[in-house]
C-alpha positions in Angstrom: 45.7 -152.7 62.8 44.1 -150.1 60.5 46.6 -148.3 58.2 46.1 -144.7 57.2 46.2 -144.0 53.5 47.4 -140.5 52.6 46.2 -138.8 49.5 48.0 -135.7 48.1 46.0 -132.5 48.3 45.8 -130.9 45.0 45.7 -127.1 45.2 44.9 -125.2 42.1 47.0 -122.1 41.7 44.8 -119.2 40.6 47.1 -116.4 41.8 48.4 -115.7 38.2 44.8 -115.2 37.0 43.9 -112.9 39.9 47.0 -110.8 39.2 46.0 -110.5 35.5 42.5 -109.6 36.3 43.6 -106.9 38.8 46.2 -105.6 36.2 43.4 -105.3 33.6 41.1 -103.5 35.9 43.9 -101.1 36.8 44.5 -100.4 33.1 40.8 -99.6 32.7 40.8 -97.4 35.7 43.9 -95.6 34.4 42.2 -95.1 31.0 39.2 -93.6 32.7 41.2 -91.3 34.9 43.6 -90.1 32.2 41.1 -89.9 29.3 37.8 -89.3 31.1 35.8 -87.7 28.3 37.1 -90.2 25.8 36.3 -93.1 28.1 32.8 -91.8 28.7 32.1 -91.7 24.9 33.7 -95.1 24.5 31.4 -96.6 27.2 28.4 -95.6 25.1 29.8 -97.1 21.9 27.2 -99.8 21.6 24.4 -97.2 21.5 26.0 -94.2 19.9 28.6 -93.7 17.2 29.8 -90.4 18.5 33.0 -91.9 19.7 33.8 -93.2 16.2 33.1 -89.7 14.7 35.2 -87.9 17.2 38.2 -90.3 17.2 38.3 -91.3 13.6 41.8 -90.0 13.0 44.2 -92.9 12.2 46.7 -91.4 14.7 44.4 -92.5 17.5 45.5 -96.1 16.9 48.8 -95.4 18.8 47.4 -93.3 21.7 47.9 -94.5 25.2 44.1 -95.0 25.6 44.1 -97.4 22.7 47.3 -99.2 23.9 45.9 -99.7 27.5 42.6 -101.1 26.3 44.3 -103.1 23.6 46.2 -105.0 26.4 42.9 -105.4 28.3 41.3 -106.8 25.1 44.1 -109.3 24.6 43.9 -110.5 28.2 40.1 -110.7 28.1 39.8 -112.6 24.8 42.7 -115.0 25.8 40.8 -115.8 29.0 37.6 -116.3 27.1 39.3 -118.7 24.7 41.0 -120.5 27.6 37.7 -121.0 29.4 36.0 -122.1 26.2 38.7 -124.8 25.7 38.4 -125.8 29.3 34.6 -126.3 29.0 35.3 -128.8 26.2 37.9 -130.6 28.3 41.0 -129.6 26.2 42.8 -127.6 28.9 42.7 -126.9 32.6 41.5 -123.4 33.4 44.3 -123.0 36.0 47.1 -123.9 33.5 48.9 -120.7 33.1 51.3 -122.1 30.5 48.4 -122.7 28.2 47.1 -119.2 28.8 50.4 -117.7 27.8 50.4 -119.8 24.6 46.9 -118.5 23.8 47.8 -114.9 24.7 51.0 -115.1 22.5 49.2 -116.6 19.6 46.4 -114.0 19.8 48.8 -111.1 20.0 50.9 -112.3 17.0 47.7 -113.1 15.0 46.1 -109.6 15.5 49.3 -107.7 14.9 50.3 -109.7 11.9 46.8 -109.4 10.5 46.9 -105.6 11.0 50.2 -105.3 9.1 49.0 -107.6 6.2 45.8 -105.5 6.0 47.9 -102.3 5.5 50.0 -104.0 2.8 46.9 -105.3 0.9 45.0 -102.1 1.3 48.0 -100.2 -0.2 48.1 -102.7 -3.1 44.4 -102.3 -3.8 44.6 -98.5 -3.4 42.0 -98.5 -0.6 44.1 -97.2 2.2 41.6 -94.6 3.4 38.7 -97.1 3.5 40.7 -99.8 5.2 42.2 -97.4 7.8 38.8 -96.1 8.8 37.2 -99.5 8.7 39.9 -101.0 10.8 39.8 -98.2 13.3 36.1 -98.7 13.8 36.5 -102.5 14.0 39.2 -102.2 16.6 37.1 -99.8 18.7 34.1 -102.2 18.7 36.4 -105.2 19.4 38.0 -103.4 22.3 34.5 -102.6 23.7 33.6 -106.3 23.5 36.9 -107.2 25.3 36.2 -104.8 28.2 32.6 -106.1 28.3 33.9 -109.7 28.6 36.4 -109.0 31.4 34.0 -109.2 34.4 32.3 -112.2 32.7 35.6 -114.0 32.5 36.1 -113.3 36.2 32.8 -114.9 37.0 33.4 -117.9 34.8 37.0 -118.5 36.0 36.2 -118.5 39.7 32.9 -120.4 39.4 33.4 -124.1 40.2 30.6 -125.5 38.0 29.6 -123.7 34.8 27.7 -125.7 32.2 29.1 -125.9 28.7 25.8 -124.5 27.3 26.2 -121.4 29.5 29.6 -120.6 28.0 28.3 -121.3 24.4 25.5 -118.8 25.0 28.2 -116.1 25.7 30.1 -117.3 22.6 26.9 -116.8 20.5 26.4 -113.3 22.1 30.0 -112.3 21.3 29.7 -113.5 17.7 26.4 -111.7 17.2 27.8 -108.4 18.6 30.9 -108.8 16.3 28.6 -109.4 13.3 26.6 -106.3 14.3 29.7 -104.2 14.5 30.8 -105.3 11.0 27.4 -104.4 9.5 27.5 -101.0 11.3 31.0 -100.4 9.9 29.9 -101.3 6.4 26.9 -99.0 6.7 28.9 -96.0 7.9 31.4 -96.3 5.1 29.1 -97.3 2.2 29.7 -94.0 0.4 33.4 -94.8 0.3 32.9 -98.5 -0.7 30.7 -97.9 -3.8 33.7 -96.7 -5.8 36.0 -99.6 -5.0 33.5 -102.3 -4.0 35.3 -105.1 -5.9 38.6 -104.5 -4.2 37.0 -104.2 -0.8 35.2 -107.5 -1.3 38.5 -109.1 -2.1 40.0 -107.4 1.0 37.2 -108.9 3.2 37.5 -112.4 1.8 41.3 -112.4 2.2 41.5 -111.0 5.7 38.1 -111.2 7.4 36.6 -114.5 6.2 39.5 -116.8 5.1 41.6 -116.7 8.4 38.6 -117.6 10.6 37.6 -120.4 8.1 41.1 -121.9 8.2 41.2 -121.7 12.0 37.9 -123.4 12.3 39.0 -126.1 9.8 42.3 -126.7 11.7 40.5 -126.8 15.1 37.8 -129.3 14.0 40.4 -131.6 12.2 42.8 -131.6 15.1 
């Protein structure tokens, strides 16, 4: 008599990711609908700095347009980090608890870093430079986050994506990020010359050191 061996069927739950992707695209659609002219300028940010020149007021940091796309940015970068860790075998891409941990860490890190930047900028008496530099940096970072969202969708729902393929996108994101820093420095070079020493300390303390320590911690653990 032949016995039947039953194996449990493992079904990966991807509903949470689908809901987050839909929510993010809804926020992008709402931003385009409510702030059409601003969104159109924002979409050309990589080829034109007109958006930066128009919306350079520090009050723009708290507008609904910025808030909507900041949420999209957090979701997008959290997914990208989640998928990167999955490609190295550290986490499962369907593990929503890990995603929440990454999302929470990223949110706390960005907001804490922003507050510390304001404190240090006040201490170094470079508030004007730091505020404009940070606003431009946030704009470019948000653009990268929106750009990554459809790529995250593709990577998440694809069954077999090579590690090299994801690393290529990591390299592209890093290069774009480096490019935006150089553009920001070029745009505000006339402000930097007078307080160059303090601005270099500002960059080392808040733009280089945190990433170095995260890299050191990740490679050691």
